[in-house]
C-alpha positions, 0 to 999 in steps of 0.5 A, spaced: 567 131 078 566 137 073 571 141 076 577 142 080 580 147 084 588 149 084 591 151 091 597 155 092 601 160 096 604 166 094 610 169 098 612 176 099 618 177 103 621 171 106 618 170 113 613 175 112 605 175 110 603 170 105 597 169 101 593 163 100 590 162 093 585 158 090 583 158 082 576 155 081 578 152 074 572 151 071 571 159 070 579 161 072 576 165 078 581 166 083 581 169 090 586 169 096 586 169 103 592 173 107 596 169 112 600 172 117 605 166 115 606 161 111 605 155 116 601 149 116 597 152 122 596 158 119 593 155 112 588 150 116 586 156 120 584 160 114 581 154 111 577 153 117 574 160 117 573 159 109 568 153 111 565 157 116 563 163 112 560 158 106 556 154 111 553 161 114 551 162 106 548 155 106 554 152 102 559 147 104 566 147 102 566 141 098 560 143 094 565 149 091 571 145 092 570 138 091 577 136 089 583 140 090 590 140 087 596 143 090 604 142 091 607 139 096 609 145 100 609 144 108 604 149 109 599 144 106 601 138 111 595 138 115 591 134 110 585 132 115 583 139 116 583 141 109 579 135 107 574 134 113 569 138 116 570 140 124 566 133 125 571 129 121 567 127 115 570 128 108 568 133 104 573 134 099 579 131 096 586 133 096 591 131 091 599 133 090 602 135 084 609 131 083 615 135 086 617 141 081 611 140 077 608 147 077 605 145 070 600 140 073 597 146 076 597 151 070 591 155 072 593 158 079 600 159 076 598 163 070 593 167 075 599 168 079 603 172 073 597 177 073 597 178 081 605 179 080 603 185 074 600 188 080 605 186 086 612 185 083 616 179 085 620 181 092 614 186 094 613 185 102 605 183 103 607 185 111 602 192 110 597 188 106 590 187 109 585 182 107 581 188 103 588 189 099 588 182 097 581 182 095 582 188 091 587 185 087 584 179 086 577 183 084 581 186 078 585 180 076 578 177 076 575 182 071 580 181 066 576 179 060 578 172 057 578 169 050 577 162 053 570 165 056 568 168 049 570 175 052 567 174 059 571 175 065 572 170 070 568 174 075 562 174 070 563 166 069 563 165 076 557 169 078 553 165 072 555 158 075 554 160 083 550 163 088 552 171 088 553 171 095 558 166 095 562 171 091 562 177 096 563 171 102 570 170 098 571 178 098 571 179 090 567 185 087 565 187 080 570 192 077 567 195 071 571 194 065 574 201 064 576 201 071 581 195 071 588 196 073 593 191 072 599 194 074 602 197 081 598 203 080 592 199 083 595 199 090 597 207 090 590 209 088 
């Protein structure tokens, strides 16, 4: 496998909305799905919706997410629905990091720091919509990276994958002069 995906959740206020995050490590492209709560049932519903959107575009979840690495949080307990199609056929493999070893999924953790530049720790997500989450990650993906010789994760992803997948994930191109990496983004 030439790549893996790191999956995690970010929480706002305790008991409120959360965000399911994915980092495609080959290009450090990250997107998030707003969850009503941080439960296994909510994560499973979100992944099923994502699988359906990708199928509508002629792609499968397993083509883009061949291997997923995550922590052993309870929200990822429904391994079967993450790994398998609705017909029960395995399309991806889910692996768990060792307990308390967030360093085993460094890409998603680093991008969470970029997310926190915009949404500081302790901020509630309860007023967020999916559009809010998409806006934040569009800006995170627009930051140029030395690793990609001055290209952004957005540009790198667009080179490697069908551009319609980007829009299905809710991410849009942000001009370099428009990138905002602070809480001011949400006040615009």
